[in-house]
MARTOR-161638 format. One record per atom (N, C-alpha, C): atom name; residue number from 1; x, y negated, z negated. Coordinates in steps of 0.001 Angstrom, whole numbers, plus 524288, in hexadecimal, padded with zeros to 5 digits. Each point is the difference from the previous one (the first is absolute). Layout:
# MARTOR-161638
+------+------+-------+-------+-------+
! name ! resi !    xx !    yy !    zz !
+------+------+-------+-------+-------+
!   CA !  NUM !     X !     Y !     Z !
...
+------+------+-------+-------+-------+
# end
This chain:
# MARTOR-161638
+------+------+-------+-------+-------+
! name ! resi !    xx !    yy !    zz !
+------+------+-------+-------+-------+
!    N !    1 ! 4A5DB ! 8BB43 ! 4F5D4 !
!   CA !    1 ! 801FA ! 7FBF0 ! 7FCA2 !
!    C !    1 ! 805EF ! 80048 ! 80011 !
!    N !    2 ! 8027D ! 7FB89 ! 80056 !
!   CA !    2 ! 805A7 ! 7FFF9 ! 80054 !
!    C !    2 ! 8028D ! 800D0 ! 7FAA9 !
!    N !    3 ! 804CB ! 801D1 ! 80025 !
!   CA !    3 ! 802C0 ! 8016C ! 7FB33 !
!    C !    3 ! 800EC ! 7FB55 ! 7FC73 !
!    N !    4 ! 800FC ! 7FB5E ! 80236 !
!   CA !    4 ! 80107 ! 7FB7C ! 7FCA6 !
!    C !    4 ! 7FB31 ! 7FE2B ! 7FD13 !
!    N !    5 ! 7FB59 ! 801B3 ! 801B4 !
!   CA !    5 ! 7FB37 ! 7FE96 ! 7FD2D !
!    C !    5 ! 7FF44 ! 80369 ! 7FB2E !
!    N !    6 ! 802DA ! 80442 ! 7FFAC !
!   CA !    6 ! 7FF62 ! 803A8 ! 7FBAA !
!    C !    6 ! 8040C ! 7FEE6 ! 7FBC0 !
!    N !    7 ! 7FE4B ! 8004E ! 7FB2B !
!   CA !    7 ! 80378 ! 7FF7C ! 7FB8A !
!    C !    7 ! 7FE84 ! 8044B ! 7FC32 !
!    N !    8 ! 80311 ! 80417 ! 7FF9D !
!   CA !    8 ! 7FE96 ! 80465 ! 7FCA9 !
!    C !    8 ! 7FAE6 ! 80251 ! 801D6 !
!    N !    9 ! 7FC3C ! 8008D ! 7FC70 !
!   CA !    9 ! 7FAE1 ! 80219 ! 80152 !
!    C !    9 ! 7FC0C ! 7FBAD ! 80120 !
!    N !   10 ! 801B3 ! 7FB2F ! 8001C !
!   CA !   10 ! 7FC7D ! 7FB9D ! 800B6 !
!    C !   10 ! 800C6 ! 7FD86 ! 80561 !
!    N !   11 ! 7FBCE ! 7FE28 ! 80236 !
!   CA !   11 ! 8003C ! 7FD55 ! 80504 !
!    C !   11 ! 7FFF2 ! 7FA28 ! 7FEF3 !
!    N !   12 ! 80384 ! 7FD3E ! 80262 !
!   CA !   12 ! 80042 ! 7FA57 ! 7FF7A !
!    C !   12 ! 7FACF ! 7FDA3 ! 801B6 !
!    N !   13 ! 7FE07 ! 7FC34 ! 7FD1F !
!   CA !   13 ! 7FAF2 ! 7FD98 ! 80125 !
!    C !   13 ! 7FFE4 ! 7FD9E ! 80579 !
!    N !   14 ! 80467 ! 7FE25 ! 801F1 !
!   CA !   14 ! 80032 ! 7FDA2 ! 80533 !
!    C !   14 ! 7FF28 ! 80409 ! 80453 !
!    N !   15 ! 800DE ! 804F9 ! 7FECF !
!   CA !   15 ! 7FF78 ! 80413 ! 803FF !
!    C !   15 ! 7FA6A ! 80066 ! 8020D !
!    N !   16 ! 7FC26 ! 7FF2F ! 7FCB1 !
!   CA !   16 ! 7FA94 ! 80030 ! 801C1 !
!    C !   16 ! 7FEF8 ! 7FBE4 ! 80429 !
!    N !   17 ! 8019B ! 7FB49 ! 7FEFD !
!   CA !   17 ! 7FF25 ! 7FBBF ! 803B9 !
!    C !   17 ! 802DA ! 800D7 ! 8051F !
!    N !   18 ! 804C9 ! 801F0 ! 7FFA2 !
!   CA !   18 ! 80319 ! 8010C ! 804B0 !
!    C !   18 ! 7FD6A ! 80444 ! 8033F !
!    N !   19 ! 7FE61 ! 8042B ! 7FD6F !
!   CA !   19 ! 7FD7B ! 8045A ! 802B9 !
!    C !   19 ! 7FADC ! 7FE43 ! 8026D !
!    N !   20 ! 7FCE1 ! 7FCF8 ! 7FD1F !
!   CA !   20 ! 7FAFE ! 7FE25 ! 80211 !
!    C !   20 ! 800DA ! 7FC7B ! 804C1 !
!    N !   21 ! 803CE ! 7FC7E ! 7FFB7 !
!   CA !   21 ! 80121 ! 7FC7F ! 80467 !
!    C !   21 ! 8019C ! 80320 ! 804D7 !
!    N !   22 ! 8031F ! 803FF ! 7FF39 !
!   CA !   22 ! 801A4 ! 8034B ! 8046D !
!    C !   22 ! 7FB5F ! 802FD ! 8024E !
!    N !   23 ! 7FC8D ! 801E2 ! 7FCA2 !
!   CA !   23 ! 7FB6A ! 802E2 ! 801DF !
!    C !   23 ! 7FC71 ! 7FC61 ! 8031F !
!    N !   24 ! 7FF23 ! 7FB3D ! 7FE22 !
!   CA !   24 ! 7FCC1 ! 7FC3B ! 802E2 !
!    C !   24 ! 8027A ! 7FEB8 ! 80542 !
!    N !   25 ! 8051F ! 7FF58 ! 80016 !
!   CA !   25 ! 802CB ! 7FEC4 ! 804D6 !
!    C !   25 ! 7FF3F ! 80453 ! 8040A !
!    N !   26 ! 80034 ! 804D3 ! 7FE31 !
!   CA !   26 ! 7FF88 ! 80483 ! 8037A !
!    C !   26 ! 7FA60 ! 800E5 ! 801CD !
!    N !   27 ! 7FC3D ! 7FF5B ! 7FC6F !
!   CA !   27 ! 7FAA2 ! 801AA ! 8010E !
!    C !   27 ! 7FC7A ! 7FBD0 ! 80259 !
!    N !   28 ! 80131 ! 7FB10 ! 7FF25 !
!   CA !   28 ! 7FC71 ! 7FBDF ! 801A1 !
!    C !   28 ! 80208 ! 7FD0B ! 804C3 !
!    N !   29 ! 7FC65 ! 7FDCC ! 802EB !
!   CA !   29 ! 80181 ! 7FCA7 ! 80463 !
!    C !   29 ! 80211 ! 7FAD0 ! 7FDD7 !
!    N !   30 ! 80255 ! 7FCE2 ! 8034E !
!   CA !   30 ! 80210 ! 7FAEE ! 7FE4F !
!    C !   30 ! 7FB9A ! 7FC99 ! 7FDC2 !
!    N !   31 ! 7FB8D ! 7FFF4 ! 8029B !
!   CA !   31 ! 7FB91 ! 7FCEC ! 7FE24 !
!    C !   31 ! 7FE34 ! 801E2 ! 7FAA6 !
!    N !   32 ! 7FFAE ! 80524 ! 7FF52 !
!   CA !   32 ! 7FE62 ! 80230 ! 7FAEE !
!    C !   32 ! 803FC ! 7FEBC ! 7FBC6 !
!    N !   33 ! 80507 ! 8005C ! 80147 !
!   CA !   33 ! 80414 ! 7FEC3 ! 7FC2A !
!    C !   33 ! 7FFCC ! 7FA52 ! 7FE57 !
!    N !   34 ! 7FE87 ! 7FC82 ! 8038B !
!   CA !   34 ! 7FFB7 ! 7FA70 ! 7FEBE !
!    C !   34 ! 7FB0F ! 7FE9E ! 7FCFB !
!    N !   35 ! 7FC59 ! 803AB ! 7FFB5 !
!   CA !   35 ! 7FB30 ! 7FF1A ! 7FD03 !
!    C !   35 ! 800CA ! 801CD ! 7FA5C !
!    N !   36 ! 7FBD6 ! 7FFB0 ! 7FD08 !
!   CA !   36 ! 8003A ! 801C9 ! 7FA8B !
!    C !   36 ! 7FEC4 ! 805CF ! 7FF82 !
!    N !   37 ! 7FF24 ! 802A6 ! 8045D !
!   CA !   37 ! 7FEA0 ! 80587 ! 7FFF9 !
!    C !   37 ! 80414 ! 80340 ! 7FD19 !
!    N !   38 ! 7FE33 ! 802A1 ! 7FBE9 !
!   CA !   38 ! 8035D ! 80399 ! 7FD08 !
!    C !   38 ! 80526 ! 7FD7B ! 7FE59 !
!    N !   39 ! 7FFB5 ! 7FB2B ! 7FE29 !
!   CA !   39 ! 804C1 ! 7FD60 ! 7FE31 !
!    C !   39 ! 80285 ! 802ED ! 7FB7B !
!    N !   40 ! 7FCB1 ! 80250 ! 7FCAE !
!   CA !   40 ! 801F7 ! 802EC ! 7FB7A !
!    C !   40 ! 7FD73 ! 80565 ! 7FFF1 !
!    N !   41 ! 8029B ! 803F2 ! 7FDDF !
!   CA !   41 ! 7FD81 ! 8052B ! 7FF9D !
!    C !   41 ! 7FACB ! 7FFBB ! 7FD1C !
!    N !   42 ! 7FF99 ! 7FC80 ! 7FC30 !
!   CA !   42 ! 7FB2F ! 7FF82 ! 7FCFC !
!    C !   42 ! 7FB5C ! 7FE9B ! 8037D !
!    N !   43 ! 800F2 ! 7FD0F ! 80431 !
!   CA !   43 ! 7FBC8 ! 7FE78 ! 80382 !
!    C !   43 ! 7FD3F ! 804C7 ! 80243 !
!    N !   44 ! 802F5 ! 803EC ! 80182 !
!   CA !   44 ! 7FDB1 ! 804BC ! 80234 !
!    C !   44 ! 7FD36 ! 8032F ! 7FBCF !
!    N !   45 ! 80223 ! 80014 ! 7FB5B !
!   CA !   45 ! 7FD8A ! 802CC ! 7FBAD !
!    C !   45 ! 7FAA9 ! 7FD9E ! 7FECB !
!    N !   46 ! 7FFDA ! 7FAE7 ! 7FFAC !
!   CA !   46 ! 7FB29 ! 7FD2F ! 7FEEF !
!    C !   46 ! 7FBF4 ! 8011B ! 80445 !
!    N !   47 ! 801AF ! 7FFD7 ! 804E0 !
!   CA !   47 ! 7FC71 ! 80106 ! 8045C !
!    C !   47 ! 7FDEB ! 80590 ! 7FFC7 !
!    N !   48 ! 80350 ! 803AF ! 7FEAF !
!   CA !   48 ! 7FE51 ! 80574 ! 7FFA7 !
!    C !   48 ! 7FBED ! 800DE ! 7FBC5 !
!    N !   49 ! 800EE ! 7FDC5 ! 7FB75 !
!   CA !   49 ! 7FC44 ! 8008E ! 7FBB2 !
!    C !   49 ! 7FAD8 ! 7FD63 ! 80163 !
!    N !   50 ! 80047 ! 7FB65 ! 80250 !
!   CA !   50 ! 7FB3A ! 7FD47 ! 80198 !
!    C !   50 ! 7FCF9 ! 80338 ! 803FF !
!    N !   51 ! 802C5 ! 8026B ! 803A0 !
!   CA !   51 ! 7FD76 ! 80345 ! 803ED !
!    C !   51 ! 7FD3A ! 804A0 ! 7FD7A !
!    N !   52 ! 802A3 ! 8028F ! 7FC41 !
!   CA !   52 ! 7FD82 ! 80470 ! 7FD54 !
!    C !   52 ! 7FAFD ! 7FE42 ! 7FD54 !
!    N !   53 ! 80040 ! 7FBA6 ! 7FD23 !
!   CA !   53 ! 7FB64 ! 7FE18 ! 7FD34 !
!    C !   53 ! 7FB9B ! 7FEB0 ! 803CD !
!    N !   54 ! 8014D ! 7FD48 ! 8042D !
!   CA !   54 ! 7FC1E ! 7FE82 ! 803E2 !
!    C !   54 ! 7FD9A ! 804D1 ! 8029C !
!    N !   55 ! 80315 ! 80423 ! 80077 !
!   CA !   55 ! 7FE31 ! 804D9 ! 8027D !
!    C !   55 ! 7FCB2 ! 80356 ! 7FC61 !
!    N !   56 ! 7FF77 ! 7FE52 ! 7FB21 !
!   CA !   56 ! 7FCA8 ! 802CF ! 7FC60 !
!    C !   56 ! 802BE ! 803D2 ! 7FC6B !
!    N !   57 ! 80529 ! 80005 ! 80004 !
!   CA !   57 ! 802E7 ! 80364 ! 7FC6F !
!    C !   57 ! 7FF0E ! 7FE08 ! 7FA74 !
!    N !   58 ! 7FF0D ! 80398 ! 7FC72 !
!   CA !   58 ! 7FF02 ! 7FEAF ! 7FA8C !
!    C !   58 ! 8047C ! 7FCA7 ! 7FDD5 !
!    N !   59 ! 7FEC3 ! 7FBB7 ! 7FD52 !
!   CA !   59 ! 80421 ! 7FCA8 ! 7FDD7 !
!    C !   59 ! 803D8 ! 802E6 ! 7FC78 !
!    N !   60 ! 7FE12 ! 803CF ! 7FD15 !
!   CA !   60 ! 8038F ! 80303 ! 7FCA3 !
!    C !   60 ! 803DB ! 8031D ! 80352 !
!    N !   61 ! 7FE32 ! 8020D ! 80471 !
!   CA !   61 ! 80379 ! 802E2 ! 80385 !
!    C !   61 ! 803EA ! 7FC4B ! 80288 !
!    N !   62 ! 7FE44 ! 7FB5A ! 8016F !
!   CA !   62 ! 80396 ! 7FC15 ! 8022D !
!    C !   62 ! 8043F ! 7FEAB ! 7FC01 !
!    N !   63 ! 7FE5E ! 7FF47 ! 7FB2C !
!   CA !   63 ! 803C1 ! 7FEC5 ! 7FBD7 !
!    C !   63 ! 803D1 ! 8047D ! 7FF3A !
!    N !   64 ! 7FE09 ! 804CF ! 8003B !
!   CA !   64 ! 80376 ! 8048A ! 7FF6F !
!    C !   64 ! 803F8 ! 80020 ! 80467 !
!    N !   65 ! 7FE1D ! 7FF3A ! 804CC !
!   CA !   65 ! 80388 ! 80003 ! 80481 !
!    C !   65 ! 80403 ! 7FBA8 ! 7FF9E !
!    N !   66 ! 7FE5B ! 7FB8C ! 7FDF7 !
!   CA !   66 ! 80377 ! 7FB82 ! 7FF96 !
!    C !   66 ! 8032F ! 8001A ! 7FAF8 !
!    N !   67 ! 7FF12 ! 80400 ! 7FCCE !
!   CA !   67 ! 8028A ! 8009D ! 7FAE2 !
!    C !   67 ! 7FF4D ! 7FB2F ! 7FC9F !
!    N !   68 ! 7FB4A ! 7FDE4 ! 80015 !
!   CA !   68 ! 7FEA6 ! 7FB9B ! 7FCAD !
!    C !   68 ! 7FB97 ! 801AE ! 7FC63 !
!    N !   69 ! 7FF94 ! 7FD48 ! 7FBB3 !
!   CA !   69 ! 7FBAB ! 800E2 ! 7FC6F !
!    C !   69 ! 7FB16 ! 7FDF3 ! 80291 !
!    N !   70 ! 7FB9F ! 802BE ! 7FF85 !
!   CA !   70 ! 7FB1E ! 7FE7F ! 80295 !
!    C !   70 ! 7FE78 ! 7FA64 ! 7FEB0 !
!    N !   71 ! 80102 ! 7FE5A ! 7FB4A !
!   CA !   71 ! 7FE99 ! 7FABE ! 7FE67 !
!    C !   71 ! 8030B ! 7FBC4 ! 802D3 !
!    N !   72 ! 80448 ! 80171 ! 8027E !
!   CA !   72 ! 80318 ! 7FC13 ! 802B0 !
!    C !   72 ! 7FDDD ! 7FEB8 ! 80569 !
!    N !   73 ! 7FC4F ! 80321 ! 801F5 !
!   CA !   73 ! 7FD8C ! 7FEBD ! 804FC !
!    C !   73 ! 7FB99 ! 7FC1E ! 7FF03 !
!    N !   74 ! 7FFFC ! 7FBE2 ! 802DC !
!   CA !   74 ! 7FC23 ! 7FBE7 ! 7FF46 !
!    C !   74 ! 7FA78 ! 80205 ! 800EA !
!    N !   75 ! 7FC4E ! 7FEC4 ! 7FC8C !
!   CA !   75 ! 7FA96 ! 801B0 ! 800D7 !
!    C !   75 ! 7FDBC ! 7FDAD ! 804FC !
!    N !   76 ! 8020D ! 7FB9D ! 801C5 !
!   CA !   76 ! 7FE16 ! 7FD99 ! 804CF !
!    C !   76 ! 80156 ! 80342 ! 804CE !
!    N !   77 ! 803F2 ! 80341 ! 7FF99 !
!   CA !   77 ! 801A7 ! 8033E ! 80470 !
!    C !   77 ! 7FD26 ! 80538 ! 80023 !
!    N !   78 ! 7FD6D ! 80153 ! 7FBCF !
!   CA !   78 ! 7FD5F ! 80517 ! 7FFB7 !
!    C !   78 ! 7FB0A ! 7FFD3 ! 80337 !
!    N !   79 ! 7FFA7 ! 8037B ! 803CF !
!   CA !   79 ! 7FB7E ! 80048 ! 80373 !
!    C !   79 ! 7FC0F ! 803AC ! 7FD87 !
!    N !   80 ! 7FB00 ! 7FE5E ! 7FF7F !
!   CA !   80 ! 7FC0C ! 80369 ! 7FD82 !
!    C !   80 ! 7FF03 ! 804EB ! 80314 !
+------+------+-------+-------+-------+
# end
């Protein structure tokens, strides 16, 4: 992270977007960058949680890993 993005102990909110854009530029092909693939960090988080649930990981464990309250995971996503 660059020095101008830092202010005291706080990181400027724009730094996240700048860092994410640079990471996408480095890691993805031109076609992937032009798609909606991983447009936001949240997209990958959502995909990861969905994968855990689909793989049979207990919803409470998924919530713990995602640091969310169990009730915030949709019952429609919970795999029996």
